[in-house]
N, C-alpha and C positions, 0 to 999 in steps of 0.2 A: 744266230738268234739268241738273244739274252733273256733270261728269266728273272723277273723281280722276285726277291725273297721277302717274305713277310715273317718277321720274327714273332715268336710265340708271346713274348712279353708285350708286344704292341696289341695283339688281340686281347690279351688278358686285361689290359688297361681299359680298353673300350667296354668290355663286359662289366667291369667293376663299377662303371658309371651308371649302369642301368638300375632303376629302382621301381619296384612294383608296390611299394608300401603305400602309395597314395590311392590305390585302387581299392574301393570298398567291395565287400562281397555282394552288396546290392547291385553294383554296376556290372557284375559278372552274370547276373540272372538274364535268361533269354526268353522267359515265358511271354513277355509282352510282344516281342518280335514274332514268336511262334503264333500267337493269337492273331496278329495282323496278317501273317501269311495264310493262316487257315480261313480267315474272313475273306481275304482277296480270292483265294482258291475257290470258295463257294460262289463268288460273284462273276468270275470270268468265263469265257467260252472255252471249248475243248482244246483249241490250239494253245491258249495261254496256260491251261491246266497241264498240258504236256510239258511246256517250258518250265513251269514252276516245279513240277515233279523232277524234271531232269536236273535242275539246279540244286534241289534238295538232295538228290541222289549223289551228286558230285561232292557236296559238303559232308554227307553222312559217311561216304566210303572213300575218304581221302587216300587211304593206303592201298586201295585196290588199283591194279594196273589197268584192267579192262572192266570198267563199271557197267558196260552195256550188257554184260552177262549175269549181273547180280540178280538173284531171285528167279532165274530161269533154269530149267533143267532140260537136258537133251533127250528126255524120255519120249 
């Protein structure tokens, strides 16, 4: 079994090509999307509310391994 070797300088070359200078701070704002989500949440049935909440929880707690236990205590 042969392993392909990836040289560090190859990775570095790829990363030096990335540029975030074209992104304005306005484009990074998320309030408009949050407002749309809130409006939709108010309009949908309970099943869709559970789905939206689940998706938001996944996004909010990306670093947690088991997000199903967030906010719940075993008391």
